[in-house]
Structures are given as C-alpha cells and as structure tokens.
C-alpha positions as CSV (number, residue, x, y, z in Angstrom):
1,M,7.8,2.3,29.7
2,T,8.2,-0.6,27.2
3,T,6.2,-1.3,24.1
4,T,5.4,-4.6,22.7
5,P,6.7,-4.8,19.2
6,R,4.1,-5.3,16.4
7,P,4.1,-9.1,15.3
8,V,5.9,-9.4,12.0
9,D,3.6,-10.5,9.1
10,P,5.8,-12.0,6.3
11,A,2.9,-11.6,3.8
12,S,2.6,-7.9,4.6
13,D,6.4,-7.4,4.4
14,E,6.4,-9.0,1.1
15,V,3.5,-6.7,-0.1
16,A,5.3,-3.7,1.2
17,E,8.7,-4.7,-0.7
18,R,6.6,-5.2,-3.9
19,I,4.9,-1.8,-3.6
20,S,8.3,-0.4,-2.6
21,R,9.8,-1.6,-5.7
22,F,7.1,-0.5,-7.9
23,V,7.3,3.2,-6.3
24,A,11.1,3.3,-6.6
25,E,11.0,2.2,-10.4
26,H,8.6,5.0,-11.2
27,T,10.0,7.7,-8.9
28,R,13.8,6.7,-9.4
29,T,14.1,6.9,-5.6
30,S,14.0,4.6,-2.7
31,W,11.5,5.4,0.0
32,E,11.0,4.5,3.6
33,H,7.8,2.7,4.1
34,D,6.4,5.4,6.5
35,T,7.3,8.4,4.2
36,D,4.4,10.4,2.9
37,L,5.0,10.1,-0.8
38,F,2.5,12.8,-1.8
39,A,3.8,15.5,0.6
40,T,7.6,14.5,0.1
41,A,7.8,13.6,-3.6
42,G,5.0,15.8,-4.9
43,L,3.6,12.7,-6.6
44,S,0.6,13.5,-8.8
45,S,-3.1,12.3,-8.8
46,M,-2.2,10.4,-12.1
47,F,0.4,8.4,-10.2
48,A,-2.2,7.8,-7.4
49,M,-4.4,6.1,-10.2
50,E,-1.4,3.9,-11.4
51,L,-1.0,2.8,-7.7
52,V,-4.6,1.9,-7.6
53,V,-4.0,-0.1,-11.0
54,F,-0.8,-1.8,-9.8
55,L,-2.3,-2.9,-6.5
56,E,-5.5,-4.2,-8.0
57,K,-3.5,-6.4,-10.8
58,N,-0.7,-7.5,-8.5
59,F,-2.7,-8.4,-5.2
60,D,-5.9,-9.5,-6.8
61,I,-8.0,-7.0,-5.0
62,E,-10.5,-4.4,-5.9
63,I,-10.3,-0.8,-4.5
64,A,-13.7,0.9,-4.6
65,G,-15.7,3.4,-2.8
66,P,-14.4,4.7,0.5
67,D,-11.1,2.9,-0.2
68,L,-10.3,5.2,-3.0
69,K,-9.1,8.0,-0.7
70,L,-5.7,9.6,-0.8
71,A,-5.2,8.8,2.6
72,N,-4.8,4.9,1.8
73,F,-2.0,5.5,-0.6
74,R,0.2,8.2,1.3
75,T,2.8,5.8,2.2
76,I,4.0,2.1,1.3
77,E,3.0,1.0,4.7
78,L,-0.6,2.4,4.3
79,M,-0.9,0.8,1.0
80,A,0.4,-2.5,2.2
81,Q,-2.4,-2.4,5.2
82,L,-5.1,-1.6,2.6
83,V,-4.0,-4.6,0.6
84,A,-4.1,-6.9,3.8
85,R,-7.6,-5.5,4.7
86,L,-9.1,-6.0,1.4
87,R,-7.6,-9.6,1.2
88,E,-8.8,-10.4,4.7
89,S,-12.5,-9.0,3.8
90,D,-12.4,-10.8,0.3
91,E,-11.5,-14.0,2.3
92,D,-14.3,-13.5,4.8
93,A,-16.8,-12.9,2.1
94,R,-16.0,-16.1,0.5
95,G,-16.4,-18.0,3.7
C-alpha cells in the first residue's frame, strides 16, 4: 500500500520554523514538529499563554473562543495548522 505524500506548503513550513525557533529559545531545546510539548517538556499554562501572544503578534491572527484549547498548542505542527486555518478564515472573511 502506498500513500500519497502531503503537498508541501512553503508558507506553512516557514510558520512551523518560526514557531520552532521561538519554542527552542524559551526551552533551550530543539523539538521535532510532532512532539507533544506539554506532555514531553512539561511546559506550563503560562508558557501556553506566551505561545498565544507570540502567534497572534507574529502571524497577525486572533486566537479566541474554541481555538484557545490546549489541543491546538500541543505540537509545533498543530500550531502551524492553527495559524494557517485562522489566516485562511480571515482571508475568506475579507472576501
């Protein structure tokens, strides 16, 4: 059985790399993009809020309501997906 590789999105890769650098600076550790940062690194809820502020300021998005759940911040990959989704919905709203 073969699987079709996911198309590479350069914008998403750049977002993930910027998030990765931020997390590495604050934890002094490099992380795989699919590592659960809260389970593995024992990051705090305070750091989760720092992530929210970082993402909002650096990617010009607003994270509110149901998007403020920890599940969206567990991995670098999930955060990059959140940014992409919020950017897309923002573009759709602008028309």
